[in-house]
N, C-alpha and C positions, 0 to 999 in steps of 0.2 A: 689732702694728700700732698706729701712732699717727697723729694728725691733723697735716696740713701745711696752714697757712692764712696769709693775709696780708690786712690790713685794706684794702688798695687795691682788693680785689674789691668793697667796699662803695661805691666811688665810681663804679662803672659802672652805667649804666641805673638810676639810684637809685630813682625813684618809680614804676616800672612795677607795675601790679597783677598782671601775669603774672610775668615773669622779673625781679623787682625785688630791691633790696638786702635787703628784709625776709627773704628766703629763708635767708640765712646770718648775720643779725645776731646770733644767739645764740652765734656763735663768736668774738665780739669779745674774750672773755677769753683767747683763745689767743695765744701768742707769734707775732709776725710772722716768717715764714720767707722769706728772699729767695732767688730762683732765676731767672736770666735764661734765657728760653726762645726768644727771637727767632731765635737762630742755628740752632734746630732746625726752624723752620717749613718750610724747603725739603726736609726729608725726605719730606714729603707734598704740600706745596702749591707751585704754580707761582709764580715770582718776580713776574710781572706781577700775579697775584692778591694776593699779599702786599702789594705796593705800593698796590694799589687799596684794600685794607682800611685800611692805614695812613693814606692820604689821607682816606678817609671818616671816620675817627676825628678827624683834625685839623680837618675842616670841619664836624663835628657832623651828619653825614648820618644818615638812617634806613635801616638795612640789616637784613634778616632780622627785621623787626618790632622792632628795637632802636634807640633814640635814642642814637647814639654821641656820645662826647666824647673829648678827648685822654686822659683817664684810662682810657677803654675799651681803648686799645691797650696801655697799661702793664699793665692787668689781664690782657689776653690773653697778653702775653709772660710774665707771672709764672705764669699758669695752666698754660701749657705747661711752663715750668721746673719747677713743683712736680709736674706729672704725670711728668716724667722722673725727678725725685728719688724720687717714690713708687715708680716701677717698679724703682729700684735698691735701695730700702730696705724694700720690702714695707709701704708706708704708704698712708694714705688722703689724697688731695689734695682738700680742700674748696675748690672753685674756682668762679669765674664769669669770663667767660661759659662756658656748657657747650659741648660740641663734637660730639656724635655725629651731628648732622644735617648737618654741614659736609662737603662733598665736596672734591675736589682743587682745583676752581676755582669753588666755589659756596658762599655763605653761606646758611643757611636755619634756620628754627625756633629763633631766638635764638642760633645758633651761628656763630662766625666761623672759628676754626681747630679742627681735630679733635684735641683734646688726647690722647685715648687712642690714636688711630691714629698720631700722631707718636711717642708713647712706645713703641708696639708696633713701629713700623717701625725704630726705633733698636735694639730688642732683636733683631729679625729680621736686621738688618745685622751684628749681633754673632754670628750663627749660632744663635740661639735660636728655638724653636717656641713660639707663644703661643696660648693659649685665651682668647678674649674672651667673657665672659658679660655680656650686656647685659640687665639686668632693669628698665630704664626702661620706663614704661608706653607710651611711643611707640617705634616701630621706629627703630633707628639706621641709617637709610638711607645716610648719609654713610660711616659705618664699613664697612658692607656693601659699598658700591660700591668703596671703596679696596682692599679685600682680596678682591674677588670672584673674581679669577683666581689667587689664591695658595694653595699647599698648605702654607705655613709658618704660617698663621693659621687657627684654627678659630673662626669667628664664630657664636655662638648668641644669639638674641634672643627674649625673652618679652615680649609687648606686647599692647595691646588691639587687637582686630580692628576694621577699618574706622575707625580713628582716624588723625589726622595722623601721618605723611606718606602714609598709605594704601598703604604697601608692606609687605614682610615676610610674604608668603604662603608656605605650605609648599613650593610648587614652585620657589621661588627658592633654588637649591642651589649656585650657583657656575658658573663657566665655565672651559674649558680645564683647566689643571693644578689649578684651584681647585674643580672639580666635586666636590661632596660635602662641601666644607669650609665651607659656609654652611648653618645650620639655623635655621629660624624656627618659633616656637610662638605663633601668634596666638590670643589668649584672648578670649572674648566678654565684653562689659560685664557686670559683676556677679560675675565670677570672683573667688575669694578664695584663702585659703591652700592649700586642697586642690588646686586647679587649678595654682597656682604651683609646688607641689612635685612634682606629676606631671610637669610640663615640666622642672623643674630636675633631678630625679633621672634623667630620660632624657638630658639634656644631659651630666650628670656621667659616665654610663656611656660615652657617645660620646667624651667628652674623655679619659677614662682610656685608651681605645684609641688616641687621638691621641698620648698621652704628651707633654704640653707641658712645657717647661722653666719657664714662667712663666704665671700666670693673671692676666689683667687684667679688672677688673670695671667696666663702665659702670654706675655706681650711681645710677640715677634713682629718686626716691621718690614719683613721681606715681601709682603703683599703690596707694598708701596710701588707706585708706577715707575720710580727711578731705580728699583732694586736691580742688582747686577746678576742675580741668579734665577729668579722666578719670572713668570709672565702674567702675574695679576696686576690690576690697574687701579688700586685704591688711591684716592686723593688724600691730602692732608686733612681735609674736612671729615673724612671717615673716622679718624682717630678722636677728634673732638666730640663728634656725635656719639661715638661708641662709649666714651667715658661718661657723657651726659646721660645717655640711656641707662647705663648700668647703675649710676648713682640715683637716678630717679626711681629705680626699681628695687634697689638693695641698699642697706645701710652700711655694712662692713665690707669694704673692698680693699684688697691689696694687689700689687702687681710685681712681677719679676721680668726682667728683660730676657728674651730668648734670641731670635735671629734678627736679620736686617743687615743688608750688605750694600750700603750706599752712604753718602755723606750727610743725610738729613735726619738721622736718628734723633738728634736733640730736638729738632722741630716737631717730629712725630710725638715724642714723649711729652714735651711741654704742652702740646695741644690736647693730648689724652688727659693729662693731669688737670688742665684748665677745664675740660669737660666734666671730669669727676667733681671738681671743686664747685663749679657752677651748678651742677646737678644737686649739690647738697643744700643750696640756698632755697628758701621757700619761694614759691612763685609769686610774682607781683599780683596783687588783687586790683583788677581794673574796676573803676567806679561804674556802678550800674544804677541808673536813676530809678529803676523800678524797685530797688531795695529800699528806697526812702518813702515809698508810698504806704500810707496806713490802710 
């Protein structure tokens, strides 16, 4: 797994204390990867909605608590493009704006287009089953709503209870053909590594039964103990072990950046990627003298 990034993300919503460019400024040393994503918007979003967001960016409107500018639309197009690329190459798309709160026809929570949902829908259209693990500290209500009636996508979210967007309760399990394919793990404020892995281990068991072709990770780092918005207490080691556990359980994994409002996002992402890459290595075989006995 490697990082996919473009500096144009730094030109969107630049000075916001919340979802500002500061979040990913530490990635400026990365090579700019170009990927056009506008042609994929319609996999999830209505054409009228797409045009409305494009116009809002052109006119500098405030949408979903974001002060938009023309660069915002360019960033959104590239964010979706890199998410698609990540899903094809098992990489990590370090992008802005984030996406998991965006519904088919609704921008919300700093999100304009649902990056991971678009990448996932493309995979589903290609005949693949996808397990989405969303460990952002806020519930991915947009992603959940998009796949709520689908049995081709298993959506699992671990998030802080009673935090924005105030959804993601255990009884939200899907509808129609999608019944049982949405699983939510709301965690009380103050929850740390122990609670994270109790939920994650359960999600992995269920995902193994689902037998996904691809795992997509909505990787938000606002559960980190230094986050400025939420009250979860995950350590850096959580993200390394998360990547390690996922890769030891599944072959094809990609990730897209969601939230995280603190200065350590680069550390969190580097450790998650290190965990994934280490998990891909075959375990060392320890010498057992009993194996040499005839």
